N, C-alpha and C positions, 0 to 999 in steps of 0.2 A: 504494499499500499504506500502511495506517495505521500510525502510530507506536505500538508496543505497550509502551513502557517504562512503568515505574511512575510516572514524572513527567509523563506525557503528559496533555494537556488532555482532560477527560472529554466536554465538549461545547463548541461554539463560545461564547465569552464566559464560560465557567466557569473558576474557578481550578483549578490542579492540586493533587492530594493526594499527597504523598510517602508512601513506606512508613513512614518514621520518625514522621510525625505520626499515621498510622493506629495504629501500635504504641503511641504515647503515649496516644492516646484509649482504646485497648483496655485498657492498663494502668491508666489512671485509673478506668475503669469497673469493672474487676475490684477495685481497691482500695476503691472506694466500696461495692461489693456486699459485700466481706468485712467492712467496718466495720458495715454494717447487720446482717448475719448474726451477727456476734460479739456484738452488743449485744442480741440478741433473747431471750437466756436459754435457748436450746436446749441440752438435755443429753440424750445417748443414754440409753435406758432400761437398757441393759446395763452402763453404766459403774459401776465400783467406786470410790466417791468417796474412801475413805480409803486406797486403795492396798494394803491388806492385811486386808480385812474377814473373810477366812475363815481367817486364819492361827491363830486360836485355836479355830476351830470344828472342824477336821478333825484327828483324832489320827493316823490312818494310812490308806494307800491300798494295797490288796492287789491285785496284778496278776499275770498269768501271766508266767513267765520266758521270754519269746520276744522276738524283735526288735520286733514290734509292741507287746508289753507294755511293753518298756523305753522305746520312743519315746513312748507315751502317758504313762507314768510321769514322764518328763522334763518333758513339757508340763504335767501336773497339779501336779507339785512346784513348778514355776516360778509357777504361777497361784495355788495354794491354800496353799502353804507349811505343810505339816502340822507339828504340834507336840505336845508331851506334854500340854499343857493342853486339847487338843481334846476335844469330846464326841461326834463322829461317826467311825464307822469305815466306810470305803468299800471295798466288794469288787467287783471288775470281772472278768467273764469275757468273753473275746474269741473270736470265731469269724470265719472268712473262707471265702467260696465264690467259685469261679470257674465260669463257664459260657459256652458258645458262644451268643452273642446273634444272630449272623447267619452263615448258612452259604450258600455260593455253590452254583450248580447243579452244579459239578464235585465237590462234597463238601468243599471246603476252607473252613476257618473264616476269616471276614473281620473279625468284630467279637467282642470278648470282654467280658463283664460281670463286674465285680469287686464283691462286696458284703462290707462289713465290719460286723459286728454286735457290740454290747456289751450285756451284761446287767449292770446296775449295781444293787447293793443298798446302801442307806444305812441304817445302824443306829446306835443309841446304844451307848456303851461297855458298858451293861448288857445288850447283845445284843437289845434291843427293836428290831425293824425299823420304821423311820420311812417309808421310801419304796423302791420298786423301779421302775426305769426300764429299758425296752428301747429301745435306740437302734440304728438301721440306716442306713448310708450306702451307696448303690449308684452306680456309675459305670461307664462303658464306654470302650473304646479300640479303634481299628482295628489289627488285627494286621498286623505288618510281616514282611518276609522275614528281617530281622535279629533273631535271638533276643535279643541284647543290648539292642536297642531296645525289644523287648517287655518285658524284665525291668525296664529303667529306667522305662518308662512306668507299668508296674504298681506299682513302688515309689513313684513320685511320687503316683499316685492313692490308694494305701494311706496314705501320710503325710497327704495332704489330708483323707481320710476320718477319720483319727485326730485331726487338728486340730479338725474339726468335732465329733467326739465329745467331745473335751476341753472345748470351749466349751459343749456341751449339758450335760455333767456339772456344770460350774460354775453354769450357770443352774438346774439341778435343786437344787443346794445353796443357791443364793440364794433359791429359792422356799420353803425349809423355814421354818416359823414359829419365831419366837424362843422360844416356850414348848413346844418339842417335848420338852425334857428333863423327866423326872419331877420333878426338884427345883424346877422353875419352874411346875409346874401348880398351880392353886389348890386342887385337891382332895388334893394330896399333903401328908403331915404335915411340919411344919417340921423342919429338920435340928437335931440336938442340937449344942450348942457343943463 
């Protein structure tokens, strides 16, 4: 029977390789790779470079007073930091649908699809609508015999969908032109002092 320890000889006449030296080589390679990648200048396209680029852009976010609305509001407040100096008003209507996605031959539901939809209207303080976005996130889960498990799974999927919607709303605001405000358009009359 062959010796299968990590310090065993790989072939006759070859030296042994211990697990610690393999880990050292892997760690060294990983460190070298991280240095190469960190120096390449890669920046994600969705990064907010100044940490609060939208804090002066959004004045208020109007959401329904539901659990999902409060959850989404918490996510958006943390990301967008609405303030009194903002020029955009964001109005969000949420809806949710559940449907049987898979029914077995005996008539029992085995899979449920949950869809969370958001209709987002972005307007200027002057009530001029700048953009309307319809967002929808669908996911499904296997139905369990435990109703508590089903509720927890559905709540987790709902929160994940709302996180994705919050990120998409942030991207929709980032895509707005800097000159969307009438005061900044070249054809608008200058403001009186």
